C-alpha positions in Angstrom: 0.0 0.0 0.0 1.1 3.5 -0.7 1.2 6.1 2.1 -1.6 8.0 0.3 -3.8 4.9 0.2 -3.2 4.2 3.8 -4.1 7.8 4.8 -7.3 7.7 2.7 -8.2 4.3 4.3 -7.5 5.7 7.8 -9.7 8.7 7.1 -12.5 6.6 5.7 -12.3 4.4 8.8 -12.5 7.5 11.0 -15.5 8.8 9.0 -17.3 5.5 9.3 -16.6 5.4 13.1 -17.9 9.0 13.5 -21.0 8.2 11.5 -21.7 5.2 13.7 -21.1 7.2 16.9 -23.4 10.0 15.5 -26.2 7.5 14.9 -25.8 6.1 18.4 -25.9 9.6 20.0 -29.0 10.5 18.0 -30.7 7.4 19.2 -29.7 8.1 22.8 -30.9 11.7 22.5 -34.3 10.6 21.2 -34.6 8.1 24.0 -33.7 10.7 26.7 -36.1 13.2 25.1 -39.0 10.7 25.2 -38.1 9.9 28.9 -38.0 13.6 29.8 -41.4 14.1 28.1 -42.8 11.2 30.0 -41.5 12.5 33.3 -42.9 16.0 32.6 -46.2 14.5 31.7 -46.3 12.5 34.9 -45.4 15.7 36.9 -48.3 17.5 35.3 -46.2 19.9 33.3 -48.5 19.7 30.3 -51.8 20.5 32.0 -54.0 22.8 30.0 -54.2 26.3 31.2 -57.5 28.1 31.3 -57.7 31.6 30.0 -58.8 32.8 33.4 -56.3 33.6 36.1 -55.9 31.1 38.9 -57.5 31.9 42.2 -55.3 31.4 45.3 
């Protein structure tokens, strides 16, 4: 192999690794977002607000 071919191969390997890592991170982000939405819903963060001010 020539040095240029090795460099291109190394760069392609790095690109492939980064793409796989990016896909994993996107999956993890989506999972965490769904979990956060679930926790917020359980905590009542998404209750409908009336147009009238709350009475205390």
